[in-house]
C-alpha positions, -999 to 999 in steps of 0.1 A, spaced: 219 18 -128 192 -4 -141 165 -8 -114 163 -45 -121 199 -49 -108 192 -31 -74 194 -57 -46 174 -53 -15 155 -76 9 122 -90 -3 109 -93 33 114 -74 65 97 -72 99 84 -47 124 75 -53 160 43 -73 152 44 -77 114 61 -95 86 61 -74 54 71 -91 21 67 -92 -16 37 -111 -30 43 -147 -40 23 -171 -62 -3 -188 -40 -10 -156 -19 -42 -150 -39 -65 -170 -16 -57 -150 16 -59 -117 -3 -92 -127 -19 -106 -136 15 -95 -103 30 -111 -83 1 -143 -103 4 -145 -96 42 -137 -59 37 -155 -50 5 -180 -26 22 -151 -6 37 -129 -7 5 -156 2 -20 -158 39 -13 -121 44 -19 -105 18 -42 -112 12 -79 -104 -25 -77 -132 -30 -52 -158 -18 -77 -160 -50 -97 -165 -85 -84 -134 -105 -86 -129 -143 -84 -102 -159 -63 -84 -167 -97 -86 -130 -106 -69 -120 -74 -43 -148 -78 -35 -135 -113 -31 -100 -98 -7 -113 -71 14 -131 -98 15 -99 -119 26 -80 -87 53 -106 -81 67 -100 -116 65 -62 -112 84 -65 -79 111 -86 -95 113 -60 -124 114 -32 -98 85 -15 -116 61 -16 -86 69 -29 -51 36 -43 -37 40 -56 -2 18 -80 17 15 -76 55 12 -106 79 9 -109 117 43 -121 130 27 -142 157 1 -161 137 11 -157 100 -23 -143 91 -25 -120 61 -39 -86 73 -31 -59 47 -18 -50 13 5 -20 8 36 -12 -12 58 14 -29 42 27 -61 47 54 -87 84 48 -84 110 72 -98 144 55 -93 163 86 -106 153 106 -74 145 80 -58 110 86 -47 80 64 -39 43 65 -30 29 43 -3 -6 29 -8 -25 7 16 -56 -11 26 -64 -34 55 -86 -64 61 -113 -47 81 -113 -75 106 -79 -62 117 -85 -25 116 -83 -3 147 -53 -21 162 -25 1 148 -13 -25 124 -16 -2 93 2 26 110 30 2 120 32 -13 85 33 22 68 61 33 92 80 1 85 76 6 47 86 42 49 117 33 70 125 5 44 122 30 16 146 55 33 171 30 46 172 2 21 162 20 -11 178 54 -3 146 73 -9 147 110 -9 109 114 -9 80 92 2 45 103 -5 10 92 7 -19 104 -14 -55 99 -3 -90 112 -7 -96 142 15 -128 125 28 -110 93 38 -103 102 75 -90 68 84 -65 69 56 -55 105 64 -49 96 100 -19 74 92 4 99 76 -7 125 102 2 101 130 36 93 114 47 130 110 42 132 72 37 169 61 5 178 43 20 195 13 -12 203 -5 -47 194 -15 -54 190 -52 -89 202 -58 -112 183 -81 -83 159 -87 -101 126 -89 -134 109 -91 -149 87 -63 -146 51 -75 -180 43 -61 -201 74 -70 -181 92 -97 -183 125 -78 -154 149 -79 -130 145 -50 -99 163 -36 -66 145 -31 -44 152 -1 -6 148 -7 14 140 24 52 136 22 84 129 41 117 138 27 153 132 37 
């Protein structure tokens, strides 16, 4: 079946969160979160290496919206259910619809970190992948030195399947880094 014809919800909730596809107009809140969190994001994420304008982020949101509709990449934005505030970006990436399998990526607005929101969001997204998208495998890949990122799959019972040595370069310093591969399967 053509992935573009697969129907599934574009929004779902967890206990404290609303998780949905990106929509045109979301760029401002995402830009504000990136700006507030740039120091925490820079060591780990390539997009945080170059200065972006609010318009750049809005363009990225619109491209993500199109990719979601085409089922090529399923970026998801995370909002607090109670207040509607944007707090994180996540999603299902590196999709292989034939299996189907997905990789969850994530970052949080540092003003909201330490409250369990990212763990709750990742659990909700993994559950969504398994129940709505019939996933057979969900992966989380992260830098071996990123202890905050590693804590999430570990808390959620993902198995550490391996560590790829000298697999990547640090986006900030260009030094060689190892990548941890965590996974859950059906």
